C-alpha positions as CSV (number, residue, x, y, z in Angstrom):
1,M,-56.2,15.9,32.3
2,R,-55.5,18.9,30.1
3,R,-52.6,20.9,31.5
4,A,-52.6,24.7,31.7
5,S,-50.2,26.5,29.5
6,R,-46.8,26.9,31.2
7,G,-45.5,30.3,32.3
8,P,-41.9,31.4,32.6
9,I,-39.4,28.7,33.8
10,I,-37.5,29.7,36.9
11,V,-34.0,28.4,37.5
12,L,-32.1,29.1,40.6
13,V,-28.3,29.5,40.3
14,K,-26.2,30.9,43.2
15,G,-29.2,32.7,44.7
16,V,-30.0,34.5,41.4
17,T,-33.5,34.1,39.8
18,H,-33.5,33.9,36.0
19,L,-36.7,34.2,33.8
20,R,-36.5,32.3,30.5
21,T,-39.4,32.6,28.2
22,S,-38.1,31.7,24.7
23,R,-40.4,28.9,23.4
24,A,-37.5,27.8,21.2
25,R,-35.5,27.0,24.3
26,L,-38.3,25.6,26.3
27,A,-37.9,22.0,25.7
28,G,-34.1,22.0,26.4
29,L,-34.6,24.1,29.5
30,L,-37.3,21.8,30.8
31,L,-35.0,18.8,30.4
32,A,-32.2,20.7,32.1
33,T,-34.5,21.8,35.0
34,L,-35.8,18.2,35.4
35,S,-32.4,16.8,35.4
36,L,-32.0,18.4,38.9
37,V,-35.0,16.5,40.1
38,S,-34.5,13.6,42.5
39,G,-37.2,11.5,44.1
40,C,-38.3,11.9,47.7
41,D,-40.1,8.6,48.1
42,G,-40.9,8.8,44.4
43,R,-43.1,11.9,44.9
44,T,-41.0,15.0,45.6
45,A,-38.6,16.7,43.4
46,G,-35.5,18.8,43.9
47,G,-32.0,19.8,42.9
48,T,-29.9,21.4,45.6
49,V,-28.2,24.7,44.7
50,E,-26.5,27.4,46.8
51,T,-28.4,30.7,47.6
52,E,-27.4,33.9,49.3
53,N,-29.6,33.6,52.4
54,T,-29.6,29.9,53.0
55,A,-27.3,27.0,52.8
56,S,-29.5,25.2,50.3
57,A,-32.6,25.3,48.2
58,R,-34.6,22.8,46.3
59,M,-37.2,23.4,43.6
60,L,-40.3,21.1,44.0
61,W,-42.6,20.5,41.1
62,V,-46.2,20.6,42.6
63,D,-47.3,17.8,40.3
64,S,-44.6,15.5,41.7
65,L,-45.7,16.1,45.3
66,L,-49.1,14.5,45.0
67,P,-50.0,10.9,44.1
68,E,-53.1,10.2,41.9
69,W,-55.3,9.5,44.9
70,N,-54.5,12.9,46.4
71,K,-55.5,15.4,43.7
72,P,-58.8,17.0,44.9
73,P,-59.9,20.1,42.7
74,W,-59.1,23.0,45.0
75,Q,-56.7,22.4,47.9
76,T,-54.9,19.7,49.7
77,V,-51.9,18.8,51.8
78,A,-48.8,17.1,50.4
79,T,-46.6,14.7,52.4
80,L,-42.9,14.9,51.8
81,R,-40.7,12.0,53.0
82,F,-37.0,12.3,53.5
83,D,-34.3,9.7,54.2
84,R,-30.6,9.5,53.5
85,S,-31.2,8.6,49.9
86,N,-32.8,11.9,49.1
87,F,-31.5,14.4,51.7
88,D,-28.2,15.2,53.4
89,F,-29.3,15.7,56.9
90,S,-25.9,17.0,57.9
91,T,-26.9,20.2,56.0
92,S,-29.9,20.8,58.2
93,T,-30.6,21.1,61.9
94,A,-31.2,18.1,64.2
95,D,-34.9,18.9,64.4
96,G,-35.6,20.7,61.2
97,H,-36.2,24.1,62.6
98,D,-34.4,25.7,59.7
99,L,-36.8,24.4,57.1
100,R,-38.9,26.8,55.0
101,F,-41.2,26.4,52.0
102,E,-42.2,29.3,49.7
103,T,-43.6,30.2,46.3
104,M,-41.3,31.1,43.5
105,D,-42.2,34.7,44.3
106,S,-40.8,34.2,47.9
107,V,-44.3,34.0,49.6
108,A,-44.2,31.7,52.6
109,I,-46.2,28.5,52.4
110,P,-47.7,26.9,55.5
111,F,-45.9,23.6,56.5
112,A,-45.6,21.3,59.5
113,V,-42.6,19.2,60.4
114,E,-44.1,16.0,61.7
115,V,-40.8,14.1,62.0
116,W,-37.3,15.4,61.6
117,D,-34.7,13.1,63.1
118,S,-31.2,13.7,61.7
119,A,-29.6,11.0,63.6
120,A,-32.0,8.4,62.2
121,G,-32.1,10.0,58.8
122,N,-35.9,10.4,58.9
123,G,-38.0,13.3,57.9
124,R,-41.7,13.8,57.2
125,V,-43.1,17.2,56.4
126,L,-46.7,18.3,55.5
127,V,-47.0,21.2,53.0
128,K,-50.2,23.0,52.2
129,M,-51.2,23.0,48.5
130,A,-53.6,25.8,48.1
131,G,-54.0,29.1,46.1
132,D,-52.2,30.1,43.0
133,Y,-49.2,27.6,43.5
134,Y,-51.5,24.6,43.6
135,R,-51.9,24.2,39.8
136,P,-50.4,21.9,37.1
137,W,-46.8,23.0,36.2
138,A,-46.3,25.1,39.2
139,W,-43.1,25.0,41.3
140,I,-42.3,25.8,45.0
141,R,-39.0,26.1,46.8
142,M,-37.8,24.2,49.8
143,L,-35.2,26.2,51.8
144,W,-32.9,24.9,54.7
145,G,-29.5,25.4,56.3
146,D,-29.8,28.7,58.1
147,R,-29.3,27.5,61.6
148,T,-30.0,30.9,63.2
149,L,-33.7,30.7,62.3
150,S,-36.5,29.8,64.6
151,S,-39.1,27.2,63.6
152,V,-42.1,28.3,61.7
153,S,-43.7,24.9,61.4
154,D,-47.4,25.4,61.9
155,P,-49.8,22.5,61.8
156,V,-52.8,24.8,62.5
157,S,-52.2,26.8,59.3
158,V,-51.5,23.7,57.3
159,W,-55.0,22.3,57.9
160,A,-56.9,25.6,58.2
161,G,-59.7,25.6,55.5
162,I,-59.1,22.0,54.4
163,P,-62.4,20.1,54.3
164,D,-62.7,17.2,56.8
165,S,-63.1,14.8,53.9
166,T,-59.7,15.9,52.5
167,V,-58.1,15.6,56.0
168,L,-59.3,12.0,56.2
169,L,-58.0,11.3,52.8
170,V,-54.6,12.7,53.2
171,N,-53.8,12.1,56.9
172,S,-55.5,8.8,57.8
173,V,-56.0,5.3,56.4
174,L,-59.2,3.2,56.8
175,V,-57.9,-0.2,57.7
176,D,-61.4,-1.8,57.5
177,D,-65.0,-1.1,58.1
178,F,-66.1,-4.8,57.4
179,E,-69.0,-3.6,55.2
180,D,-68.0,-6.0,52.4
181,S,-68.2,-9.0,54.8
182,N,-65.0,-10.6,53.7
183,T,-61.5,-11.1,55.2
184,T,-59.7,-8.7,52.8
185,S,-58.8,-5.4,54.4
186,L,-59.1,-2.0,52.9
187,L,-55.4,-1.4,53.2
188,P,-53.5,-0.5,50.0
189,S,-51.9,-3.9,50.1
190,R,-55.3,-5.6,50.5
191,A,-53.9,-7.8,53.2
192,T,-56.2,-10.3,54.9
193,W,-57.3,-10.8,58.5
194,H,-56.2,-14.0,60.2
195,T,-56.3,-15.5,63.6
196,G,-54.1,-17.4,66.0
197,T,-54.2,-19.0,69.4
198,S,-51.9,-19.9,72.2
199,V,-54.2,-22.7,73.2
200,S,-53.6,-26.0,71.3
201,G,-56.8,-27.2,69.8
202,A,-59.0,-24.3,71.2
203,P,-61.6,-23.1,68.7
204,I,-61.4,-19.6,67.3
205,T,-63.7,-18.4,64.5
206,L,-63.5,-15.3,62.5
207,G,-66.7,-14.2,60.7
208,F,-69.0,-11.2,60.0
209,A,-72.3,-10.3,61.6
210,A,-74.6,-7.3,62.0
211,A,-72.9,-4.8,64.4
212,G,-76.0,-4.8,66.7
213,A,-76.3,-3.1,70.1
214,G,-77.5,0.1,68.4
215,R,-74.8,0.2,65.8
216,A,-75.6,0.0,62.0
217,G,-73.9,-2.0,59.4
218,E,-71.5,-5.0,59.6
219,A,-68.8,-5.8,62.0
220,L,-66.0,-8.4,62.4
221,H,-67.1,-11.1,64.8
222,V,-64.7,-13.3,66.5
223,T,-65.5,-16.1,69.0
224,Y,-62.7,-17.8,71.0
225,S,-61.8,-19.8,74.1
226,A,-58.8,-18.9,76.2
227,P,-60.1,-19.3,79.8
228,A,-56.9,-19.8,81.7
229,S,-54.5,-17.1,82.9
230,G,-51.8,-16.5,80.3
231,Q,-53.9,-18.0,77.4
232,Y,-55.0,-15.7,74.5
233,D,-56.0,-15.6,70.9
234,V,-55.1,-13.1,68.2
235,V,-56.8,-11.4,65.4
236,Q,-54.2,-9.8,63.0
237,V,-53.6,-8.1,59.8
238,T,-50.2,-7.8,58.2
239,L,-49.3,-4.4,56.9
240,A,-47.7,-3.6,53.5
241,G,-47.0,-7.3,52.8
242,G,-44.9,-7.6,56.0
243,A,-42.4,-4.9,55.0
244,P,-41.5,-2.8,58.0
245,R,-43.1,0.7,57.9
246,S,-42.4,3.7,60.0
247,F,-45.2,4.9,62.2
248,R,-43.2,7.8,63.7
249,S,-45.9,10.3,62.5
250,L,-48.7,8.3,64.1
251,D,-51.4,10.4,65.8
252,S,-53.6,7.6,66.8
253,V,-55.4,4.4,65.9
254,V,-59.1,4.5,66.4
255,F,-61.5,1.5,66.5
256,W,-64.9,0.5,67.9
257,A,-65.2,-2.7,69.9
258,R,-67.6,-4.6,72.1
259,G,-67.7,-8.1,73.6
260,S,-66.3,-9.8,76.8
261,G,-62.9,-10.0,78.4
262,Q,-60.2,-7.6,77.3
263,V,-58.3,-6.6,74.2
264,R,-54.7,-5.8,73.9
265,F,-54.3,-3.7,70.8
266,A,-50.8,-4.1,69.5
267,L,-48.5,-2.6,66.7
268,E,-45.8,-5.2,66.2
269,H,-42.6,-5.9,64.3
270,L,-42.7,-9.6,63.5
271,V,-40.4,-11.9,61.7
272,N,-41.8,-15.4,61.2
273,G,-44.5,-14.7,63.8
274,V,-42.0,-13.5,66.6
275,G,-40.8,-10.1,67.4
276,T,-41.3,-6.9,69.4
277,K,-44.5,-4.8,70.0
278,A,-46.1,-1.9,71.7
279,W,-49.7,-2.5,73.1
280,K,-52.5,-1.0,75.0
281,T,-54.9,-3.1,77.2
282,V,-58.6,-2.1,77.1
283,N,-61.6,-3.8,78.8
284,L,-64.7,-4.6,76.7
285,A,-68.3,-4.2,77.5
286,T,-71.5,-5.4,75.9
287,V,-72.1,-1.9,74.5
288,W,-70.0,-0.4,71.7
289,S,-67.0,1.7,72.9
290,R,-64.8,3.9,70.8
291,F,-61.1,3.5,71.6
292,R,-58.4,6.0,70.6
293,I,-54.8,4.8,71.1
294,G,-51.9,7.3,70.5
295,P,-48.2,6.8,71.1
296,A,-48.4,8.1,74.6
297,D,-51.2,5.6,75.5
298,F,-49.2,2.4,75.0
299,D,-48.4,0.4,78.1
300,A,-44.9,0.8,79.5
301,P,-42.4,-1.8,78.4
302,S,-42.6,-5.0,80.3
303,G,-40.0,-7.2,78.6
304,G,-40.1,-10.8,79.3
305,L,-41.7,-13.4,77.1
306,D,-44.5,-11.1,75.9
307,M,-41.7,-8.8,74.2
308,N,-43.7,-5.6,75.0
309,T,-40.8,-3.4,74.2
310,G,-42.8,-0.1,74.2
311,W,-43.5,2.4,71.5
312,T,-40.1,4.0,71.0
313,A,-38.4,0.6,70.3
314,V,-40.9,-0.5,67.6
315,R,-42.3,2.7,66.0
316,D,-39.9,2.8,63.0
317,S,-40.5,-0.8,61.9
318,I,-44.2,-1.9,62.2
319,T,-45.2,-5.0,60.2
320,S,-48.5,-5.9,61.9
321,M,-51.6,-4.7,63.6
322,T,-52.9,-7.2,66.2
323,F,-55.8,-7.5,68.6
324,V,-54.9,-9.9,71.4
325,V,-58.1,-11.2,73.1
326,Q,-58.4,-13.0,76.4
327,G,-60.7,-13.5,79.4
328,G,-63.9,-13.7,77.4
329,T,-65.6,-15.5,74.6
330,E,-66.3,-13.1,71.8
331,V,-65.3,-9.7,70.4
332,Y,-66.8,-7.4,67.7
333,L,-64.5,-4.9,65.9
334,D,-65.6,-2.1,63.5
335,D,-64.3,1.0,61.7
336,I,-60.5,0.7,62.3
337,R,-58.7,3.7,61.1
338,V,-55.0,5.0,61.5
339,H,-54.6,8.7,61.8
340,G,-51.3,10.5,61.0
341,L,-50.3,8.3,58.0
342,D,-51.5,8.1,54.5
343,R,-52.0,5.4,51.8
344,D,-48.4,5.6,50.6
345,D,-47.1,4.9,54.1
346,L,-48.9,1.5,54.1
347,K,-48.7,0.4,50.5
């Protein structure tokens, strides 16, 4: 992509803004500026300096905030991730209410703090990329440290005017729609669907079929046998190669299902097939039903052998998405999508 010509380079030092326009000094200044850049999950930039009105400021190069899959032509929303490797949480408030984002001309930029947990060293912030500051070679400022400020985090303003197609792109992940009729998911890791059973020798088959019952396209079709109380089968996909991923910003998981018996939808932290989980139990019908499961919807922790530890215990280290089926003979699944995360959260 051809880059627009670069305007004056702005460097912050002790709260003073300096404009440098000498072409002879451009290359050296650019290197000096980029030497302040440190990765924020490999995608945000920043060097910390002192300013007059806040404890700290960080310059963010707009190009570094957006991965290649999130560069629509007009406007979008960037996801900034923070942990102890790229941010000193002791310099901010416990909940991030001191955060601010602005243009280099000190015009406020809409943003939303989705997660800010200083104790856990975990932060996730959405920043609107629109208008004049959304262009190649542009910079914005991140400010924090003034603990007297009230929060101006505003999710409504962040998403205002953003097309629905862009919202889906940057704030959800399609796990699978099964239109390709194979066991490879649509996750960035291309993980495959697999099955398991608690019943020795019991048949369980995983295949694909016309969705039927008034629904177009293909669906995942699983037949199984777990007739006795306490027996079950599982349909599962491992996320991100099994590496634990934080789902702290999860809005919901949406899927369509029909069949017999019931499904326990679970997000799990598994090591060698054993671990903790949060799940929600839903009943199936012969007609398609849309299920939306958010953090508040998971069943209360039950402990015991099923290791249903609840959402809070498992939310920062999810490895697998599982559909536990029991009490019936078949289940159809379709259009499984995670809302509140993006592709980089699950790669």
